[in-house]
N, C-alpha and C positions, 0 to 999 in steps of 0.2 A: 396465937400470936397477938401480943398486945401492941397496939399502935397508938398510944396515948397522945392525943392531939397532933398526930403526925410526926412527932419528934422521934419516937422509938423505931419507926420504920427504917430509919437510916441504918441501923445495925443489920437489917435484912438485905440492904442494898449496897453495903459498903464496897464489896468486891467489884460490883458492877460500876459504881461511881468512880472507883479507882481506875478501872479500865477506860471509862469515858474521859477521865481527866487526861489520860495519855493519848487517846484517839477518839475524837468526838464523832467519828463515823462508824462506831461499833454497831449501832442499831441498823444502819444501812447495810453494812456488811452481813450482819446476821439475817436480815430479810432477804438478801441476795442468795445466801446459802439455803434458807428455807424455801425460796422459790425454786431453786434447782432441785431440791429433794421432792417438792410437790409435783414437779414435772416428770419425775421418774415413774416408770411403769409399776414399781412396787410400792408407791405411796398408797396408803399411810403406813405400810408395814415396815418402812425404813425410818420411822419416827425416832427410835432409840439411837440410831446412827446419827441422825440430824442433831439430836440433843447433844451428843458427844462432840460433834463437829463445831457447834456454836458455843460450847462451854468456854474454850480459851478466848474466843472473841469477846464474849459478853462478861466473862469473869464469874458468871453464875449460870445456873441452869435456866433455859428458856421457860421451863415449866414453873420454876420458882418465881421468875419475873412475872409470869402470867398470874400466879396466885397472889402476889403482893401488889399487882397492878392497880387495883381499886384504891389502895392506900397511897399510891404515888400522887394522886390529886391533892391529898392532904399533906404532902411532904413539906416540912418546914425546916429550912437550914439557916443557921445564923449567917449573916452576911460576912462575918469575919472568917468563916470557914471557906470562903470562896464563892464565886458567883455560880450558883447552880440553877439559875432560872432557865437557861438553855437546856440543861440536863433534864429538868422537869418537863419541859415542852417535848423534847425528843423521846423521853421515856414514856410519856403519855401517848404520843403518836405510835410508838412501837407497840405498847400494850393494846391500844385500840385496833391495831392491825392484826396482831396475833390472837386476840380474844376469840373471834369467831372460828378461826382455824383450830385452835385448841379445843374449843367447845364441840366442834364437829368431830374432831378426832376422838375425844373421850366419850362423846355421845355414841359414836359408832362402835367404840370398843366395848362399852358397857350395856348398850341397848341397840344391838345390831338390827333387830327386826322392826324397830320403830320407823314410822314414815318420816322421811327426810324432806321430800318434795313431790309435788305433782306438776307435771309440765304438759302444756297443750302443744304437741309437736306439729300437728297439721290440723286442718279443719275438723276432722272426725277422729283424730288419734290422741290418746292420753297416755302419758308415761308416769307410772308411780315409781318413786325411787326410795329405797330403804337406806337407813344409816350405813349399812355395810356395802352400799353401792349396787346391790342387786336391783334389777328393774323388772317391771311388768308393764307391757304395752297392750292396750286394748283399742279396738275401733268401736266408736259409739255414735249413736244418733241422739237427737234431743230427748227422746223418750227414755233412752238408757240413762242419760244424765239425771233426768228427773227422778227415775227409779232409784238411782244411787243416792240422791239427796234424801229421798223419802226414807230409805233404809238407814242412812247415817243419822238422820234426825231421830228415828226410833231408838237407835243404839245409844245416842247421847242423852236420851230422856226427853227430847223435845217432841213436838207434835208432828206426826207424819200425815200424809194425805189419807 
């Protein structure tokens, strides 16, 4: 995708910009739909359905808007073509909102066993969360944590105790 100086990106966003010209709340509406799907028990397995639902609202696939999102910052429109300053602001806010969601979804899809997060649930309880949502809870003491740090340092090539 060539986005020379930000001008060429317009051809990738034209349908979205056309829908925005008719209804400037398309991003708000799409985020509302996304939120509804994310609260479903089958999330993220209903992602394809969510993409189809938001397509008529956005005029383009939410995935495509995520892909071209970085280029939105460089979007340059001639003033004679209309005032798209607000479009650029709204599109960037939308992109920044969906970016971590899309990265998490595709990360979980293509690297499900990768560590997503570590949560300290209580004083002595740690929860490890994988990209696929599977969890592993353990009860630890300070010595256990130090032992884990030592092992992880050795695995990463650092110095252990």
